[in-house]
C-alpha positions as CSV (number, residue, x, y, z in Angstrom):
1,X,114.3,-44.8,160.4
2,X,117.2,-47.2,160.6
3,X,120.5,-46.4,162.2
4,X,123.1,-44.9,159.8
5,X,126.6,-46.3,159.7
6,X,129.5,-44.0,160.4
7,X,130.5,-44.4,156.8
8,X,127.0,-43.3,155.7
9,X,127.0,-40.3,158.0
10,X,130.4,-39.3,156.6
11,X,129.1,-39.6,153.0
12,X,126.1,-37.5,153.8
13,X,128.1,-34.9,155.5
14,X,130.6,-34.7,152.6
15,X,127.7,-34.4,150.1
16,X,126.1,-31.6,152.1
17,X,129.5,-29.8,152.3
18,X,130.0,-30.1,148.5
19,X,126.4,-28.8,148.0
20,X,127.1,-25.8,150.3
21,X,130.4,-25.0,148.5
22,X,128.6,-25.2,145.1
23,X,125.8,-23.0,146.4
24,X,128.3,-20.3,147.5
25,X,130.3,-20.6,144.2
26,X,127.1,-20.0,142.3
27,X,126.3,-16.9,144.3
28,X,129.4,-14.7,144.1
29,X,127.3,-11.6,144.5
30,X,126.8,-12.6,148.2
31,X,129.7,-10.9,149.9
32,X,131.7,-12.6,152.6
33,X,131.0,-9.7,155.0
34,X,127.3,-10.2,154.5
35,X,127.7,-13.9,155.3
36,X,129.7,-13.1,158.4
37,X,127.1,-10.5,159.5
38,X,124.1,-12.9,159.0
39,X,125.6,-16.3,159.8
40,X,128.8,-15.8,161.6
41,X,130.9,-17.6,158.9
42,X,132.0,-17.0,155.4
43,X,133.9,-18.6,152.5
44,X,137.2,-17.9,154.3
45,X,135.9,-19.6,157.4
46,X,135.1,-22.7,155.4
47,X,138.5,-22.6,153.8
48,X,140.1,-22.3,157.2
49,X,138.0,-25.3,158.6
50,X,139.1,-27.3,155.5
51,X,142.7,-26.5,156.2
52,X,142.3,-27.4,159.9
53,X,140.8,-30.7,158.9
54,X,143.7,-31.4,156.5
55,X,146.3,-30.5,159.1
56,X,144.5,-32.7,161.7
57,X,144.7,-35.6,159.2
58,X,148.3,-34.9,158.5
59,X,147.7,-34.0,154.9
60,X,149.9,-31.4,153.1
61,X,147.6,-28.5,152.2
62,X,148.4,-24.8,152.1
63,X,146.1,-21.9,152.9
64,X,146.0,-20.9,149.2
65,X,145.0,-24.5,148.3
66,X,142.3,-24.6,150.9
67,X,140.9,-21.3,149.6
68,X,140.9,-22.6,146.0
69,X,139.0,-25.7,147.1
70,X,136.2,-23.4,148.4
71,X,136.3,-20.6,145.9
72,X,136.9,-22.8,142.8
73,X,139.7,-20.5,141.8
74,X,142.6,-18.7,143.4
75,X,141.3,-16.4,146.1
76,X,142.9,-13.3,144.6
77,X,141.2,-13.9,141.3
78,X,137.8,-14.3,143.1
79,X,138.3,-11.1,145.1
80,X,139.2,-9.2,141.9
81,X,136.1,-10.6,140.1
82,X,133.5,-10.6,142.8
83,X,134.4,-8.7,146.0
84,X,133.2,-5.1,146.4
85,X,134.3,-2.6,149.0
86,X,132.3,-3.1,152.2
87,X,130.0,-0.2,153.1
88,X,130.3,1.6,156.4
89,X,127.0,-0.1,157.5
90,X,128.5,-3.5,156.7
91,X,131.7,-2.7,158.5
92,X,129.8,-1.5,161.6
93,X,127.7,-4.6,161.7
94,X,130.8,-6.8,161.4
95,X,132.4,-5.0,164.3
96,X,129.2,-5.7,166.4
97,X,128.8,-9.3,165.3
98,X,132.3,-10.5,164.7
99,X,133.3,-13.7,166.5
100,X,135.0,-12.9,169.9
101,X,138.1,-15.0,170.3
C-alpha cells in the first residue's frame, strides 16, 4: 500500500467522521447514556470535540452550533423528540463508567 499524503488522510478522516455523524443521526433511539456506558462517548462528546477543534482553529462557533452540527437540529428539539428518561440501571452504570477527570 502506498503512503497516503497528509491531505488524503485528512479527507479520509473527515469522511469517516461524517459517516459516524450520519450513522448516529439515523439511530436516534440509541440514547446518549447508552453510548456513554458502552463506548465512553456520546453525541455531546462529539459536539464538544467539534467545538474544541473550531476554537483551536480560531473559528467562531458556539456550543449550540456545534451541537446542531452533530444532531442535525437544535439540541433541545432533538432531546424533546428522541431522549427518554434514563433508567436507574443506566444511571448506575454511568456513575461506574463515567470518565474520570
